[in-house]
GUKENU-947996 format. One record per residue (C-alpha): x, y, z; residue number from 1; chain; residue in three letters. Coordinates in Angstrom, 2 decimals. Layout:
<pts>
PT      xx      yy      zz num cadena residuo
PT       X       Y       Z NUM      A     ALA
...
</pts>
This chain:
<pts>
PT      xx      yy      zz num cadena residuo
PT  -46.90  192.31   20.88   1      A     MET
PT  -47.77  189.47   19.18   2      A     ARG
PT  -50.93  189.82   17.11   3      A     ILE
PT  -53.26  186.83   17.39   4      A     LEU
PT  -53.89  184.89   14.48   5      A     PRO
PT  -57.64  184.95   12.99   6      A     ARG
PT  -60.44  183.22   14.80   7      A     LEU
PT  -62.23  183.15   11.93   8      A     LEU
PT  -62.23  183.85    8.11   9      A     PRO
PT  -61.83  187.97    7.29  10      A     ALA
PT  -64.14  187.21    4.70  11      A     ALA
PT  -66.87  186.08    7.24  12      A     LEU
PT  -66.98  190.38    8.54  13      A     CYS
PT  -68.57  191.14    4.92  14      A     VAL
PT  -69.81  187.94    3.40  15      A     MET
PT  -73.41  188.10    3.09  16      A     THR
PT  -76.29  185.33    2.35  17      A     LEU
PT  -79.09  185.94   -0.35  18      A     SER
PT  -82.64  183.75    0.69  19      A     VAL
PT  -84.86  184.96   -1.82  20      A     GLY
PT  -85.55  188.86   -2.37  21      A     ALA
PT  -84.31  188.78    1.42  22      A     THR
PT  -79.77  189.88    1.78  23      A     GLU
PT  -78.80  188.27    5.50  24      A     VAL
PT  -75.85  190.18    6.55  25      A     GLU
PT  -74.02  187.45    8.80  26      A     LEU
PT  -72.70  188.48   12.28  27      A     PRO
PT  -69.12  189.65   12.25  28      A     ASP
PT  -66.10  188.48   14.41  29      A     ARG
PT  -66.81  190.32   17.31  30      A     MET
PT  -70.56  190.03   17.62  31      A     GLU
PT  -69.92  185.89   17.32  32      A     ILE
PT  -67.23  186.56   20.01  33      A     GLU
PT  -69.87  188.57   22.49  34      A     ASP
PT  -72.28  185.78   22.18  35      A     ALA
PT  -70.37  183.00   23.12  36      A     LEU
PT  -68.86  181.81   26.56  37      A     PRO
PT  -65.94  184.00   27.33  38      A     GLN
PT  -62.33  182.46   26.09  39      A     GLY
PT  -65.05  180.12   24.19  40      A     SER
PT  -63.86  180.21   20.75  41      A     SER
PT  -60.15  180.78   21.61  42      A     LEU
PT  -57.50  178.16   19.98  43      A     THR
PT  -54.83  176.18   22.29  44      A     GLY
PT  -52.41  178.54   19.88  45      A     ARG
PT  -54.22  181.65   21.04  46      A     ASP
PT  -54.81  180.83   24.78  47      A     ILE
PT  -50.54  179.77   24.37  48      A     TRP
PT  -49.92  183.28   22.46  49      A     GLU
PT  -51.97  185.37   25.46  50      A     ARG
PT  -49.70  183.16   27.60  51      A     PHE
PT  -46.28  184.81   26.06  52      A     PHE
PT  -47.87  188.06   25.48  53      A     GLU
PT  -47.92  188.11   29.66  54      A     ASN
PT  -43.99  187.65   29.67  55      A     ARG
PT  -41.37  190.04   30.25  56      A     MET
PT  -38.71  190.83   26.79  57      A     HIS
PT  -35.95  191.26   29.24  58      A     ALA
PT  -35.66  190.38   33.44  59      A     ALA
PT  -33.53  190.24   36.27  60      A     VAL
PT  -34.80  188.14   39.09  61      A     GLN
PT  -33.33  187.65   42.49  62      A     TYR
PT  -34.51  184.36   43.62  63      A     MET
PT  -33.63  181.96   46.21  64      A     ARG
PT  -34.40  178.16   45.65  65      A     VAL
PT  -35.11  175.21   48.12  66      A     ILE
PT  -34.01  172.06   47.10  67      A     SER
PT  -34.38  168.80   48.40  68      A     ARG
PT  -33.42  165.61   47.56  69      A     ASP
PT  -35.12  162.25   47.78  70      A     PRO
PT  -34.54  161.50   51.81  71      A     GLY
PT  -36.13  165.21   52.27  72      A     GLY
PT  -32.68  166.60   52.94  73      A     GLY
PT  -32.56  170.62   52.10  74      A     GLU
PT  -30.45  172.89   50.28  75      A     GLN
PT  -30.91  176.60   50.57  76      A     LEU
PT  -29.39  177.98   47.57  77      A     LEU
PT  -29.52  182.31   46.10  78      A     GLU
PT  -28.55  183.93   43.24  79      A     PHE
PT  -29.91  186.10   40.44  80      A     TRP
PT  -30.51  185.74   36.58  81      A     VAL
PT  -30.30  187.94   34.16  82      A     ARG
PT  -32.22  187.26   30.63  83      A     TRP
PT  -33.31  188.83   27.65  84      A     LYS
PT  -35.77  188.30   23.90  85      A     ASP
PT  -32.85  189.20   21.15  86      A     PHE
PT  -35.97  188.59   18.69  87      A     ARG
PT  -36.85  192.27   16.42  88      A     ASP
PT  -40.19  193.47   16.64  89      A     GLU
PT  -41.33  190.61   13.91  90      A     ASP
PT  -40.32  187.76   17.05  91      A     LYS
PT  -37.81  187.32   14.52  92      A     GLN
PT  -34.07  185.87   15.61  93      A     PRO
PT  -31.28  188.61   15.57  94      A     VAL
PT  -28.02  187.05   13.36  95      A     GLN
PT  -29.84  183.35   14.67  96      A     GLY
PT  -30.15  184.35   18.55  97      A     VAL
PT  -33.36  183.89   19.73  98      A     ILE
PT  -33.04  184.75   23.97  99      A     ALA
PT  -29.84  184.98   26.18 100      A     LYS
PT  -29.72  184.42   29.98 101      A     GLY
PT  -27.31  184.02   32.66 102      A     LEU
PT  -27.08  183.08   36.48 103      A     ILE
PT  -24.75  184.28   38.73 104      A     LYS
PT  -25.08  182.42   42.62 105      A     PHE
PT  -24.79  184.44   45.74 106      A     LYS
PT  -25.27  181.73   48.29 107      A     GLN
PT  -24.13  179.12   49.56 108      A     PRO
PT  -20.26  180.50   49.94 109      A     ASP
PT  -18.95  177.24   48.13 110      A     ASP
PT  -20.82  178.70   45.33 111      A     LEU
PT  -20.45  181.94   45.54 112      A     ARG
PT  -19.85  183.53   41.69 113      A     GLY
PT  -20.11  180.71   39.50 114      A     ILE
PT  -22.18  181.45   36.64 115      A     GLY
PT  -24.06  179.97   33.91 116      A     PHE
PT  -24.25  181.39   30.46 117      A     LEU
PT  -26.62  180.55   28.23 118      A     MET
PT  -27.73  181.60   24.43 119      A     ILE
PT  -30.62  180.05   22.31 120      A     VAL
PT  -30.06  179.89   18.64 121      A     ASN
PT  -32.27  179.37   15.91 122      A     GLU
PT  -32.17  175.94   14.41 123      A     GLY
PT  -29.39  174.65   16.54 124      A     ARG
PT  -28.79  173.21   20.34 125      A     SER
PT  -28.11  176.41   22.43 126      A     PRO
PT  -24.51  177.95   23.40 127      A     ASP
PT  -23.86  176.82   27.36 128      A     GLN
PT  -21.10  178.19   29.42 129      A     PHE
PT  -20.10  178.03   33.12 130      A     VAL
PT  -17.63  179.89   34.85 131      A     TYR
PT  -15.78  178.60   38.17 132      A     THR
PT  -14.22  181.15   40.65 133      A     PRO
PT  -11.66  178.01   41.88 134      A     SER
PT  -10.17  177.70   38.07 135      A     THR
PT  -11.23  181.43   36.74 136      A     ARG
PT  -11.70  179.87   33.46 137      A     ARG
PT  -15.13  179.80   31.48 138      A     VAL
PT  -15.67  176.45   29.67 139      A     ARG
PT  -17.95  175.53   27.08 140      A     ARG
PT  -20.68  173.05   28.47 141      A     VAL
PT  -23.50  171.03   27.39 142      A     LYS
PT  -26.10  170.76   30.09 143      A     LEU
PT  -29.80  169.66   28.39 144      A     ARG
PT  -31.40  167.67   30.97 145      A     ASP
PT  -29.14  168.57   34.25 146      A     VAL
PT  -30.89  170.35   37.11 147      A     GLY
PT  -28.52  173.75   38.05 148      A     ILE
PT  -26.16  172.87   41.13 149      A     MET
PT  -28.26  170.20   42.03 150      A     GLY
PT  -31.74  171.91   41.75 151      A     THR
PT  -34.38  170.28   39.26 152      A     ASP
PT  -34.28  173.95   37.75 153      A     TYR
PT  -32.61  174.23   34.19 154      A     THR
PT  -31.07  176.67   32.52 155      A     LEU
PT  -34.09  175.44   29.65 156      A     GLU
PT  -36.62  177.08   32.12 157      A     ASP
PT  -34.29  179.98   32.43 158      A     VAL
PT  -34.34  180.63   28.80 159      A     SER
PT  -38.39  179.84   27.71 160      A     GLY
PT  -38.87  178.32   24.51 161      A     ARG
PT  -40.56  179.96   20.96 162      A     ASP
PT  -43.54  179.58   20.76 163      A     ILE
PT  -42.87  177.87   16.89 164      A     GLU
PT  -41.34  175.53   18.53 165      A     GLU
PT  -44.84  173.28   19.67 166      A     ALA
PT  -48.08  172.45   18.37 167      A     GLU
PT  -50.43  173.32   20.33 168      A     TYR
PT  -54.53  171.50   21.14 169      A     HIS
PT  -56.98  172.76   23.61 170      A     ARG
PT  -58.22  170.35   25.81 171      A     LEU
PT  -61.82  170.73   27.91 172      A     PRO
PT  -61.58  173.61   30.56 173      A     ASP
PT  -61.06  172.60   34.22 174      A     ASP
PT  -60.71  174.31   37.29 175      A     GLU
PT  -58.10  174.39   40.05 176      A     ILE
PT  -59.23  175.43   43.66 177      A     ASP
PT  -62.58  176.51   42.46 178      A     GLY
PT  -60.63  178.83   39.79 179      A     ARG
PT  -61.43  178.28   36.08 180      A     PRO
PT  -58.52  177.58   34.04 181      A     VAL
PT  -57.57  176.77   30.09 182      A     TYR
PT  -56.36  173.18   29.78 183      A     VAL
PT  -53.51  173.13   26.73 184      A     VAL
PT  -51.62  170.56   25.59 185      A     GLN
PT  -48.10  171.57   23.38 186      A     ALA
PT  -46.46  168.67   21.70 187      A     THR
PT  -42.88  169.94   20.50 188      A     LEU
PT  -41.82  169.88   17.21 189      A     LYS
PT  -39.19  166.34   15.88 190      A     PRO
PT  -36.59  169.06   15.45 191      A     PHE
PT  -36.61  170.65   18.85 192      A     VAL
PT  -34.34  168.86   21.34 193      A     ASN
PT  -35.42  168.91   25.14 194      A     ALA
PT  -36.04  166.69   28.15 195      A     SER
PT  -39.42  166.48   27.17 196      A     TYR
PT  -41.75  166.38   24.36 197      A     ARG
PT  -45.04  167.55   25.43 198      A     THR
PT  -46.50  169.70   28.21 199      A     ALA
PT  -49.98  170.10   29.20 200      A     LYS
PT  -50.43  173.57   30.80 201      A     ALA
PT  -53.53  174.80   33.53 202      A     TRP
PT  -53.57  178.25   32.76 203      A     ILE
PT  -55.74  180.19   34.79 204      A     GLU
PT  -58.01  182.46   32.66 205      A     GLN
PT  -57.93  186.43   33.83 206      A     GLU
PT  -54.33  186.72   33.90 207      A     HIS
PT  -52.95  183.30   31.65 208      A     TYR
PT  -50.63  182.35   34.15 209      A     VAL
PT  -49.99  178.89   34.27 210      A     PRO
PT  -50.82  177.16   37.77 211      A     LEU
PT  -49.76  173.77   36.75 212      A     ARG
PT  -47.85  171.69   34.18 213      A     ALA
PT  -47.07  168.51   33.67 214      A     VAL
PT  -43.92  167.57   31.43 215      A     TYR
PT  -44.15  163.79   29.12 216      A     MET
PT  -41.62  162.06   27.96 217      A     ASP
PT  -41.60  160.10   24.19 218      A     GLU
PT  -43.85  157.44   26.15 219      A     ASN
PT  -45.97  159.72   27.42 220      A     GLY
PT  -44.81  159.35   30.81 221      A     THR
PT  -44.96  162.31   33.24 222      A     PRO
PT  -41.23  163.16   34.31 223      A     VAL
PT  -41.75  166.71   35.72 224      A     ARG
PT  -44.68  168.88   37.64 225      A     GLU
PT  -44.91  172.54   37.58 226      A     ALA
PT  -46.94  173.82   40.88 227      A     VAL
PT  -47.72  177.49   41.05 228      A     ALA
PT  -49.33  178.87   44.16 229      A     ASP
PT  -51.91  181.42   43.15 230      A     TYR
PT  -52.22  184.26   46.26 231      A     ASP
PT  -48.29  184.77   44.96 232      A     SER
PT  -49.19  185.75   41.43 233      A     ILE
PT  -47.82  189.64   41.31 234      A     ARG
PT  -48.17  192.17   38.56 235      A     GLU
PT  -44.38  193.97   37.60 236      A     PHE
PT  -44.51  196.29   34.93 237      A     ASN
PT  -47.95  195.10   33.16 238      A     GLY
PT  -46.58  191.51   33.63 239      A     VAL
PT  -48.20  189.08   35.92 240      A     TRP
PT  -46.13  186.32   37.36 241      A     ILE
PT  -46.18  183.88   40.98 242      A     PRO
PT  -43.47  184.66   42.93 243      A     THR
PT  -43.54  181.59   44.98 244      A     ARG
PT  -43.96  177.95   42.58 245      A     SER
PT  -42.40  174.03   43.54 246      A     GLU
PT  -41.06  172.46   40.25 247      A     LEU
PT  -40.79  168.05   40.92 248      A     THR
PT  -38.77  165.86   39.21 249      A     ASN
PT  -41.28  162.82   39.33 250      A     LEU
PT  -38.88  160.34   38.28 251      A     LYS
PT  -35.78  161.28   40.81 252      A     GLU
PT  -38.50  162.08   43.25 253      A     LYS
PT  -36.87  165.76   43.85 254      A     THR
PT  -38.48  168.92   44.85 255      A     SER
PT  -37.49  172.61   44.18 256      A     THR
PT  -39.47  175.68   45.34 257      A     THR
PT  -39.24  179.02   44.12 258      A     ILE
PT  -39.04  182.31   45.17 259      A     LEU
PT  -39.28  185.19   43.45 260      A     VAL
PT  -37.83  187.97   45.63 261      A     ASP
PT  -37.44  190.63   43.46 262      A     ASP
PT  -37.61  191.60   39.84 263      A     LEU
PT  -36.71  194.08   37.39 264      A     GLU
PT  -39.10  194.20   34.32 265      A     ALA
PT  -38.57  194.95   30.95 266      A     ASN
PT  -34.82  197.03   31.77 267      A     PRO
PT  -32.76  197.86   28.85 268      A     GLU
PT  -29.92  195.17   28.92 269      A     ILE
PT  -27.16  196.06   26.61 270      A     GLY
PT  -25.74  193.15   24.42 271      A     GLU
PT  -22.28  192.99   26.48 272      A     GLN
PT  -24.08  192.19   29.55 273      A     LEU
PT  -24.40  188.29   28.31 274      A     PHE
PT  -20.78  187.42   27.77 275      A     SER
PT  -18.10  184.95   28.80 276      A     THR
PT  -16.21  188.04   30.30 277      A     PHE
PT  -19.56  189.07   32.54 278      A     ARG
PT  -19.17  185.40   33.65 279      A     LEU
PT  -16.29  186.54   36.12 280      A     GLY
PT  -17.45  189.57   37.27 281      A     LEU
PT  -20.38  189.88   40.38 282      A     GLN
PT  -22.66  192.27   38.08 283      A     ARG
</pts>
């Protein structure tokens, strides 16, 4: 688990103030936070830290995706995702690797067996590979802004991002459907190569699950929007996630509904399961 940064200087807990002959002891951090409204002392970084803490270190998800084109036509895809965070207990990349993700398609028939592998590296672009059964070959690709198989779902969405890649600013709290939410804007640092520059997230205050997120480009123009169904939020091995959400490409006027049918939270996954060799296998 991450250790949250201190919200107040440590010296505040022990510092005293002399007023004439009377020595006044200042309240400690816990007393201050208890006297404030819930969450009022949290910074944007703190809230994002808690969102990250509500994430799995490894997972296998079985998913359905309904992809819609600008004309309203739909396509149903089924696939599973294997993902693992490869950082150590101090959140340091192991041999330069932050995380790995592997996707294998089950439906429709013309996509069955196609696989993607993404390796998120420290300090450089991710390594990406694709396997196609028709050629029985693995190719290195670069799919920074490309949706997976025509969806609005990218390999970046599978692998996630390191918290150190952005700066976080807390905005005034808000409500979504009457539920209180924290609002945080994350701005990626200049060295980060991504399809967006800033992200504004509305994070519900009970489980720290984002109910809405808007992604903006370098000009501040919204390019994608994600909305989660609050009633679909479920707990998996201590982690809370929405099992139904929708991602919209605001420029292309396309959308993708993501349904999580089953999830194995924090299973033991060996490094060998994230190899180009595995792309040619069913499991």
